Residue, then its C-alpha position, 0 to 999 in steps of 0.5 A: m917179639a919179646t922172648w918173655a911173652l907167653p903163648e896166646n891164652i896162657e897167662d900168669v896168675l898174679p898175687a890177688d887172683a892167686a890168693k883167691l884161686e888157692l882159697m877156692r881150691r882149699i874150700a872145694l877140696d874141703t867140701f869134697a872131703a866132707h862129702g866122703y870124696e877121696l883125693v887123687i892126684p893123677p900125673l900131668l901126662e901119660y901115654v895117649e893109649s890110656l889118656l884118650s881111650g873111650v873118649g870122643n874125637d874132640m878130646d883127641l883134638a884138645t890134647f897136646k902130644l909129645v914123644d917120650q924120650l925114654s920109651g919112644r911112645m906117644m904121650g899126651l898132656r891131659a886135657d881133662t882129668t876125668p878119664q885119668v880118674a876113671r883109669i885109677d878107679a877101674h885099673v889101680l884101686n879096683r874096688r868092688g863097691v861105691t868109690r868117691l874120688c876127687y881131684a884138683g890141678s891144671v889141664l892143658h888145651t890145644l885151643p881155647s874152649g871159648l872166646g877169652k878162655s884160658r888154655q890152661p884151666f885149673q880144674v877141680g872135680a869129683e867122680l862117683y863110681g859103682h852106682a847106676g841109679l839116679e841117686a848117684d846122679i842127684e848126689v853129684q849134681q848136689l855136690m856141684l851146687d854145694t861146692l859152687s855155693a861154698v866157694g862164693v858163687r851165687a844165683v846158680r841155675l841148673d841145666i839138665g840134658q840127656p845125651s843117651i837120647f842123641r846116642s839112641l837116635a844115632d844108633a837107630a839111624a846107623l850113623a857113621p862115626a864121622e857123622r856122629e862126631m859132626l852131629f854131636t858138635a852141631v847139636t851141642g852148638k845148636d848149629r841149625a843150619t848144619l842140621a838142616e843141611f844134613t837132614a835134607d839129604t835123604t838119598n838111599l835112606t829108609s824112612e826109619a833112618t830119615a825119621m831118626r835124622d829128623a829127630i836129631a835135628c829137633l834136639p836143639n829146639l827141645y829146651g826150656q825152664d818148664a820141664e814138664a812142657v819140654i818133656a811133653k813136647a819131646r814125647r810128641v816129636l821124638p820116636n817112641l824108643p824104650q831108651i828115649r822113654l826111660a831117658l825122659e822119665q829120668l829127666g823129669h825125676v831129677a828136674a822135679h827133685f831140684s825144682a822142689q828146693g827152689l832152684a831154677v832148673s831148665l831142661d835142654l836135650g841139646e846139652l850133650g856134655g863136654f867131651n862126648y863121652e857122657s852116656g846118661i844124664a848130663f848137667a851144667a851150672f850157670t850164673d848171672g854174667a857168665a856166657e857159658a857154663i861155669a861147671r858141668g858134668g854127667r854120667y859116663d858109664d862106658i869109659g871104664l870098659v877100656f881099662g878092663r872093668a866097666r863101672p857105672a860112673t858120674g861126676f863133674s868138674m869146674d875151672l876155678k880160673s873161670l870163676l874168679a870173676f864171680v867170687e868176691e876178692v879175698a880180704p887183705t890181712n889186717k895183721v902184718v908185722l914188720a920184724p927185724a932182719s936177721p933175727d936172733r934165736a929169741a926173735r925167731e921164737a917170738m916171730a914163730m909165736v906171733r905167726s901161730e896167732g894168725y899174724v903175717v910176719v916179714g923181715r925189715l929189709g932196708d929202711a922202708d917201713d912199708i912193703d909192696g903188696l902188704q900193708i904193715t899194721h904192727v911192728m916187732e920191737f925189743a923192750d923190757g927184755k923181750w920181743q913185743i909187737k905193737a900197732k904201727g905208729m904207736 
């Protein structure tokens, strides 16, 4: 094997895609800033105690771990930025009121999250802390939709779920932690065979526990684009628990809000979020040609507790690398100037002025009039006692 070969599902981003990715990053961060979200830059790695606290087992499995040579403690390379931002809000900033934060940077996964997925996504996202009402959930979902539109993704559809329904049923069924993890994966993946096998075993179970397990197995079947019909069916087949009644009411409100904008909205009670830490409304965005969600998020009020301060929280993230195929190519610049090599002071000043006017200026190295990757449109020449630019070939 060649020594320069990259690991599986790890890739270089070459100039055309890199230019597009960087433009998308700038647009996303500018969109966040315009909505009042402040940029934070968490470290790429930190101690696993804080990196993995308050999150599910799936996050633990997705995280690369190594030993810190300075302290001897175990460290992790972040697989998701949300827990880090929650730590910053709860333990570092320690603000009392509503806090809006955003971020952009690479994360690393031990295994790809899907077929053909990169193990090094470039994640951008936004998080809102300090407000438990549906207004915060709606604001964050709207920001996700606005950001996707701003970077150039079209025909976006919104899918909304409520992981608190699964949690309520799991609590009522008194499931063991291992059972909860297994069922979370089965419900999210709509693995009906595993769910059927689980509900078939009623040994030593009360009738109430059996009913709760049967209800969990129903969740993957409760989905569709008619929100009212999905909610009506859920009320028929799910237990009449207070938490479930509230969750269905919230789903109906949020679905009606976005449907009124003319957006395609669907409900999916089997949508439980990405890393099994969502505690309230979860959501995902889809577009034509994408087999999986292109952005996702949800409410995760519980994470801050492990950092000493429980805070209402909701947010979303998206992998810009996965969006490259759905965004138009960056148009090449049509203003590229070929300038002299080893320019003197006067030439450097002229080159700086031309660059300030939006031109790309490159030095002539050798005899070639063209440069790989750039189409020369103008040349800089010394005439009439000063440096001037003129169209190539004139």
